[in-house]
C-alpha positions in Angstrom: 66.7 82.8 -6.5 63.2 81.9 -6.0 64.2 78.3 -6.4 67.0 78.4 -3.9 64.8 80.1 -1.4 61.8 77.3 -1.8 64.5 74.6 -1.4 65.9 76.0 1.8 62.4 76.3 3.3 61.8 72.7 2.5 65.0 71.7 3.9 64.6 73.7 7.1 61.0 72.1 7.5 62.4 68.7 7.1 65.2 69.4 9.7 62.8 70.5 12.2 60.6 67.5 11.6 63.7 65.1 12.1 64.6 66.9 15.3 61.0 66.9 16.7 60.9 63.1 16.2 64.2 62.5 17.9 62.8 64.4 20.9 60.1 61.9 21.6 60.1 60.5 25.2 60.9 56.8 25.7 58.2 56.5 28.3 55.7 57.7 25.8 56.5 55.1 23.1 56.0 52.2 25.6 52.6 53.8 26.5 51.9 54.4 22.7 52.9 50.7 22.1 50.5 49.5 24.6 47.8 51.5 23.3 48.4 50.2 19.8 48.3 46.7 21.1 44.9 47.4 22.9 43.7 49.0 19.7 44.6 46.0 17.5 43.0 43.8 20.0 39.9 45.8 19.9 40.2 45.8 16.0 40.5 41.9 15.9 37.6 41.6 18.4 35.4 43.8 16.1 36.4 41.9 13.0 35.4 38.5 14.7 32.2 40.0 15.6 31.6 41.3 12.1 32.3 37.9 10.7 29.9 36.2 13.2 27.3 38.7 12.4 27.9 38.3 8.6 27.5 34.4 9.2 24.3 35.0 11.1 22.9 37.3 8.5 23.7 34.8 5.7 22.1 32.1 7.9 18.9 34.2 8.4 18.7 34.9 4.6 18.7 31.2 3.9 15.9 30.8 6.5 14.0 33.5 5.1 14.3 31.9 1.6 13.2 28.5 3.1 10.2 30.0 4.7 9.3 31.9 1.6 9.3 28.7 -0.4 7.2 26.9 2.4 4.7 30.0 2.5 4.4 29.6 -1.4 3.6 25.9 -1.0 1.1 26.5 1.8 -0.5 29.2 -0.4 -0.9 26.7 -3.3 -2.4 24.3 -0.9 -4.8 26.7 0.3 -5.7 27.6 -3.2 -6.4 23.9 -4.1 -8.5 23.6 -0.8 -10.5 26.5 -1.7 -11.3 25.0 -5.1 -12.2 21.8 -3.6 -14.4 23.6 -1.1 -16.0 25.4 -4.1 -16.5 22.0 -5.8 -18.0 20.6 -2.6 -20.5 23.6 -2.5 -21.5 22.9 -6.1 -22.0 19.2 -5.3 -24.1 20.0 -2.2 -26.2 22.4 -4.2 -26.8 19.9 -6.9 -27.5 17.2 -4.4 -30.2 19.6 -2.8 -31.8 20.3 -6.2 -31.8 16.5 -7.0 -33.6 16.0 -3.7 -36.0 18.6 -4.4 -36.8 17.0 -7.8 -37.2 13.6 -6.2 -39.6 15.0 -3.6 -41.6 16.6 -6.5 -41.6 13.5 -8.7 -42.6 11.4 -5.6 -45.4 13.6 -5.0 -46.4 13.5 -8.7 -46.1 9.6 -8.6 -48.4 9.4 -5.5 -50.9 11.6 -7.0 -50.9 9.5 -10.2 -51.0 6.5 -8.2 -54.0 7.6 -6.1 -55.9 8.5 -9.6 -55.1 5.1 -10.9 -56.5 3.5 -7.8 -59.5 5.6 -7.9 -60.0 4.9 -11.7 -59.5 1.1 -10.8 -62.1 1.3 -8.1 -64.5 3.1 -10.3 -64.0 0.6 -13.3 -64.6 -2.2 -10.9 -67.6 -0.5 -9.6 -68.9 -0.1 -13.2 -68.2 -3.8 -14.1 -69.9 -5.1 -10.9 -72.9 -2.9 -11.8 -72.7 -4.2 -15.5 -72.5 -7.9 -14.0 -75.5 -7.2 -11.9 -77.6 -5.9 -14.8 -76.4 -8.8 -17.2 -77.2 -11.6 -14.7 -81.2 -11.2 -14.8 -81.2 -11.2 -18.5 -80.2 -14.9 -18.4 -83.2 -17.2 -18.6 -83.6 -19.5 -15.6 -84.9 -22.4 -17.8 -83.8 -23.2 -21.2 -86.3 -22.8 -23.9 -86.7 -25.7 -26.1 -88.0 -25.0 -29.6 -89.8 -27.8 -31.2 -90.3 -28.9 -34.9 -93.5 -26.9 -35.4 -92.0 -24.0 -33.7 -93.2 -20.9 -33.4 
């Protein structure tokens, strides 16, 4: 009996549902159809907007990837330029050290040249004094030695 009762309740609910659907106003269905068309148009517009936004997003991602590649290339160039700058600084330092060495060696050379000139003048003076002493030793007249000589 329980089954029969449950079946009757389901049948009654179905009959009430069918009767309620058949009672709908024809004016309401036209309004609902217009509302459905409006909602479908909005849905189509939103789908188009979504597609254009997705295309813009994809394009932006490609642009970001391109910019990241460019940035990596620029970073690499910056690193190379920094290495060149460091190498240039080392060259400048070495050049300055070499200039300092040249200056010190030039000073040493000038000192040694001055000493050589002084030594040369001193030797010339000594040679002149030696020549002066050696000149009176020469006899003015030659001595002739004879057979019976001294």
